[in-house]
Structure formats: structure tokens, C-alpha cells
C-alpha positions in Angstrom: 182.7 147.4 127.7 184.7 150.4 126.3 184.7 150.8 122.6 187.9 152.0 120.8 186.2 154.2 118.2 189.4 154.9 116.3 190.0 151.1 115.6 186.5 150.2 114.7 185.9 148.5 111.3 182.1 148.8 111.4 180.6 150.0 108.2 179.6 153.7 107.9 177.1 152.9 105.1 174.1 150.5 105.1 174.9 146.9 104.7 172.7 143.9 104.1 173.4 140.9 106.4 172.4 137.3 106.0 169.5 136.7 108.3 170.8 133.3 109.2 174.1 134.9 110.4 172.3 137.4 112.6 170.2 134.8 114.4 172.6 131.9 114.4 173.4 132.2 118.1 169.8 132.7 119.3 167.9 130.8 116.6 165.4 133.7 116.9 165.7 136.8 114.7 163.6 138.9 117.1 165.6 138.0 120.1 168.9 138.7 118.2 167.5 142.2 117.1 166.4 142.9 120.6 169.9 142.2 122.0 171.6 144.2 119.2 169.1 147.1 119.9 169.9 147.2 123.6 173.6 147.1 122.9 173.1 150.0 120.3 171.4 152.1 123.0 174.4 151.5 125.4 176.9 152.4 122.7 174.9 155.6 121.9 174.9 156.6 125.5 178.7 156.0 125.8 179.5 157.9 122.7 177.2 160.8 123.7 178.8 161.0 127.2 182.3 160.9 125.6 181.5 163.6 123.1 180.1 165.9 125.7 183.1 165.4 128.0 185.5 166.2 125.2 183.6 169.3 124.0 183.5 170.6 127.6 187.3 170.4 127.7 187.4 173.1 125.0 184.4 175.1 126.1 184.8 178.8 126.4 182.2 180.5 128.5 181.3 184.0 127.6 178.8 186.4 129.1 178.1 188.3 126.0 175.7 186.8 123.6 177.0 189.0 120.7 180.4 187.4 120.7 180.5 184.0 119.3 183.9 182.3 119.1 184.7 179.5 116.6 186.6 176.9 118.7 188.6 174.9 116.2 189.2 172.0 118.7 185.4 171.6 119.3 184.9 171.7 115.5 187.5 168.9 115.0 186.1 166.8 117.8 182.6 167.1 116.3 183.8 166.2 112.8 185.4 163.1 114.2 182.2 162.0 115.9 180.1 162.8 112.8 182.2 160.4 110.7 181.9 157.5 113.1 179.7 154.5 112.3 176.2 154.7 113.8 175.7 152.8 117.2 173.5 150.2 115.5 176.3 149.4 113.1 178.8 149.1 115.9 176.4 146.8 117.8 175.8 144.5 114.8 179.6 144.2 114.4 180.0 143.3 118.0 177.2 140.8 117.8 178.7 139.1 114.7 182.1 139.0 116.4 180.6 137.4 119.5 181.6 140.3 121.7 178.1 140.7 123.3 177.2 138.5 126.2 173.6 137.8 126.6 171.5 135.2 128.3 167.9 134.2 128.1 166.3 134.7 131.5 163.3 132.6 130.6 165.5 129.6 130.0 167.4 130.3 133.3 164.2 130.3 135.4 162.8 127.1 133.8 166.0 125.2 134.6 166.0 126.3 138.2 
């Protein structure tokens, strides 16, 4: 699932959530945190790949180590990504908005 980072409303700062809200769909706080954690890792990988791709668009390759160019486009892209909410914050928001699909494989195997 592709994230629109410009339209996200995830908090940038630390937020305290109600435990009952987090584990409402699983009835197990550890399972909920595990799902959120795995989604945060996926989001982090997506953001990192996107950032690298965008920075490479503006990359200037130079043979001389003495010459260092300030690339304003790269700086602006970096600043945008620095101001984004952290991946775990985005994952918690997705979890609370029921945008993360998960299933318990232990329950699936016992029903078969």
C-alpha cells in the first residue's frame, strides 16, 4: 500500500494512546504492537527507497574530492523527509484507522 506522505495527519511528536483503543481489534496488546511494528518496518523501507530515488535524480557525480557542490534540490528533499512523522507514528495511525489488514495464522490453522 502506497502512502501519500504529503496528506498524512500522523503526529510528529509523541502521543499517548489509550491501550484499549490499540488492542480493540485483536484483544491482545502484544499482537497489536507486533502488527504495528511490522507495518512500521514496511513503511520505513518504502520511505527510504523513495528518498534514495529522489536524491539520485539530483545527484551530481564528480571525480574530484576537493569540489563539493551544494545541491539545493537535494537539500529541500532531505528537509521534507526530515519533517515527516516517524514510520511507527504512521503505522499506529493506519492501525487506528483500520487500514492495516492482518490475520491470525494460528486461528486459521485450527479452523482447517
